[in-house]
N, C-alpha and C positions, 0 to 999 in steps of 0.2 A: 438423491431424493426424488428429483424430477423423473428419473428413469423408472423408479419403482411405481410412481404415480401413473405413468404411461402404461406400464404392464397391468396394473390393477384395473385401470379404466378399460383397457382392451379386453381383459378377462370378463369384466362385467358386461361389456357390450356383446361379446360372444355368447355369454350365458343368456342374456336377454333375447338375442336373436334365436338361439336354440329353443327357448321356451315358446316364442311366437311361432316358429316353424312346427314344433311338435304339436301345438294346439290346432294347427291348420291341417295336419296330415296325421292320420293314424293308420296303422297296419294291424290287421287281425289275421291270425293264422288260418281262419276258416271263414268261408262266406256262407256256411250253413246257418240257417235261422236258429235262434236260441232255443226254440221249442222242438227242434229235431233232436231226439234222444236215443233212438234205437235203429239198428240196421240188421237186415237179414241178407247174408251173402250165401246164395245157394251154390251147390256144386256145379263146376264148369266141366261138362263132359268133353272128353277128347274125341272128336269125330275124325281123327286122322288115323292112319295105320301105324303111326310111330309112337314110341315112348309111352308105354302103358301107365307109367307113374305120373305123367304130366298133369292129368286131371286133378289128382289129389294135391300134388305139389303146388300147382297154380292157385287152387282154391284156398288152401291153408295160408299161402303167402299173401294173398289178397285180403283175407280175413284179418291176419296179423297186422297188416298195414293200417286198416281202418280202426281196429280196436286198440292198437298201441299208439297211434298218432292223433287220435281224436278223443273226444269225451263220449263217443257213442258206445252204447252197450249192445251186445248181440241179443237178438230176439227172434223167436220163431213165430210168435203170435202177435198180430197187429203191429208190425214194425213200421217206423216212420219212413224208412228207406228200404228198397229191395234192389239188390244187384244180382243179376243172373246172366247167363250166356253160355257160350260154347267155344271150344277151341276148334277152329275150322281149317287151319293151315299149318303145315310143318314141312319146310322145304330146305334142302341143302343144295346149293348151287355154287359153281366156281365163280370167283370174282376176278382172279388174275391168273395168267398162264405163266408157268415156269419155262426156262430155256429148254428147248427140245433136246432130248438125249438120244443117243443111238444105241440100239441093242442089236446084237448079231441075229437074234431070233425074230425080232419083230420090226426091225428098221427103226425109223424115227418114232419116238414116243413123246407125246405131249402130255404133261401133267399140270394140274391146277396147283399153283403156288399157295393160293389162299382160297378158302371157301367161305360162304356166308350162309348162316342158319337164319331162316325167316319163320317166325311164328305169328299166326294171325288169330285174333280172338274177337268174336262178335259179342257185344255187351248190350243188355237191356237194363237201363237204370230207371227206377220208378220212385219218385218222391211223392209219397201218399198225401202229405199235407200241402204240398205245393206242386201240383201236377204239371204246371208250365215248365218246371225245371227238369222234367223227365226227358230221357232221350234213348235212342238206339244208335250205336256207333260201332264201327269196326276199327280195331287197333292192330298195329303191326310192330313187332320188335325184332331187331336184328343183332347178330353177333358175328363178327368176322374172325376167322381163325386160320392158322397154318394147316396145311394138308396132312401133317404128320400126327394129328390127334386121332386117338382111337374113338370108336363110337361111344364107348363108356365115358371117355373124357368129354366128348361133345355133350352127352346127355346129362352130365353132372355140372360141368362148368359153363358151357356156352348157352345151354338152355336157361340157366339161372340168369345170365346176363340179359338175354332176350326177354324173358318174362318179367324181370325187374323193370325194364324199360316200359313194358306194357302197363304194369301195375302203377308206375309213376304217372303215366298219361291218364289212366282211369281215375286215380286218386286226385290229380290236379283238376280234372274236368268236373269232378263231383264236389270236392271239398274246397279247393282254391278258387274254382270257377274263373280261371284267368282267361 
């Protein structure tokens, strides 16, 4: 009987502490003010010579993130938030070198074992109701991959990884404001 009483009192103490702690700290998924209701995400032109579909893909993915994970509604006239920008960089560079191989025709051949795709996006964010929250920033997303991927595989898989990282950063800077 005494053992049960100890467990019951421990449970009550934990419950009481939990209630106290939860009243001291609250977490909200968004730091946007309650009167922010609409957003206009304009097309992000791709100002690089690569991946002609990147502009549309990036813009749609960014719009989906905001419209699906917030209570914001899309608006073209008098939006509370405006997000616009441009894709300014698209680069594939080697990150590690494979062991040199010897070829009878060309001597020693050095190849990249892994490459890195880097995409850079410049963003202008305007909060119409709270102008002090507005900013201009540049974001970079990367994806490392083996050298055996085709250009089509890079543009479908690795581009998605890099742009998702950029979209996460933009979303967190605007919505979470961490």
